[in-house]
Each structure stands twice: as C-alpha cells, then as structure tokens.
N, C-alpha and C positions, 0 to 999 in steps of 0.2 A: 105431223109424224116425223120421226127422225130415222137416221140410219147409223150403223155402229160397224166400226173395223178395228183390228187389233194387229200387233206386230210383236212377235217374241224374239228376244234376243239373249243368247247364251253368252253370259259375260265370262265365262270360263274360256270358251274357245274364241269368242270375239265374232262369231257367226250367228246367222239366223238359226233359231231352234226348229229343227225340222221334225214333224211327227208328234208335236205336243197336243194331247187330247184336251179339248175345252167344251165347256157347256155354258149356256146362257140361260138364266132363269129370270122370271118376272115374279116377285115374291117367292113362292115355292113351286110355281108351275115351270117345268122345263120347256123352253122355246126352241133351243136349237142345240145340237151336238155336232161337233166336227173335229178335225185335226189340222194343224199347221202344215203349209206346204213347204217347198224348197226355199222360199224366201222368209219363212216364219209367219206368214200370213194366212188367213182363212178367208178367201174371196167369198165363199157362200154366205158368210155371216152378214155381209153388207147388203144382201138382198131382202134381209128381213126388215119390215117396217115397223117402228117402235113407237108406241104412245108415251106420253108422259107418265112416269112411274119410278119405282125403286127396282133396280136390277142387280143381279150378281152374275159375274163372269168368273167361272172357275177353270184353272189351269192344272192339268196333271203332270206336274214337273218332276215328281218323285220317280215315276215310271221312266220319263225321259232321260233323267240323269243316271239312273241305274243301268239302262240299255246302252247309253253312249258312252258314259265315263266308267262305269263299273266300280266306282269307289264310294259307294254310299253305305252308311250304317243301316241296320234295320231294326227299327223303322226309321225312315228318312226324317231328318230334321224338317225339311219342307216336302210335303207329299202333295197336297192340293193347295194351290194359291187362290183365295178367293178375293175378288175385288168387288165391293159393293158400292154402288153409284147411283145417282138419281139423273133422270133427263126430264127437264122441265121446258125446254124450247125446241122449237123445230129446227132441224138441221142435221149436221152430221157430227158424231162424237168418235174420236179416235182414242184407243186406250192401249198404249205400248206397254210391254212388260220386259223389264231387263231383270234376268234371273241367273242365280248361281245356286248350288246345293244349299247354302246357307244364308242367302239373302236375296231380297228382291226390292225392285223400285218401279213405280208407275207414276203416271201423270196424265192429264187430259191433253192429247196432242191435237193436230189439226188435219 
C-alpha cells in the first residue's frame, strides 16, 4: 500500500495556496475530500492507504483565485486542475502543484 501527499503553491503570490479544495478519486469513486492548510498542504490526505491503481487528484483553483485575487474572468481559464496518475509501487508519492490563474505545473516529488 502507498500513501499520498500534496503541496499547492500559488505562483502569483509566491506563497502556499491556503484553502484550495481538493478531491481524490480511484477511477470514478471519491476517496477523499479536503482543503489545503496554512502551508498549502492537506495532512489528512496522507492518512489514506492506497492500493495499486489509477487515481485522479482534483484541485479547485478557480474558486481560490477568485476569492484571493479577485481578478478572474468568468468562467475562469483554470477552474479545476485534474492530475491523473498511477500508483504501482508500495511507498509514498508526493504531488506538488504550482499554480497561477493561467498555468500549472506538477511533478512526482518525494
């Protein structure tokens, strides 16, 4: 079994993204729903034990940028950022998200 963590960074402000809603799915089944804390992390996510499979982590960044920066068109260019990934090995996977209203980047961290 594996564990998962994430860290969301707002590249507009250069700070952790606080209060970003996120959801974790296994295929179509919702496994977890939470929000990032003051450090842009969601500690409760790490407590879920995950089997081998294809997962989707969705981040509600449109709402975050509308509330924080107030300068988003409607509809937002990026509203929900989905990251689809596979887990095939036992261990820990870390998925950081660097995000702005018009772009994002991610990678497998440690």
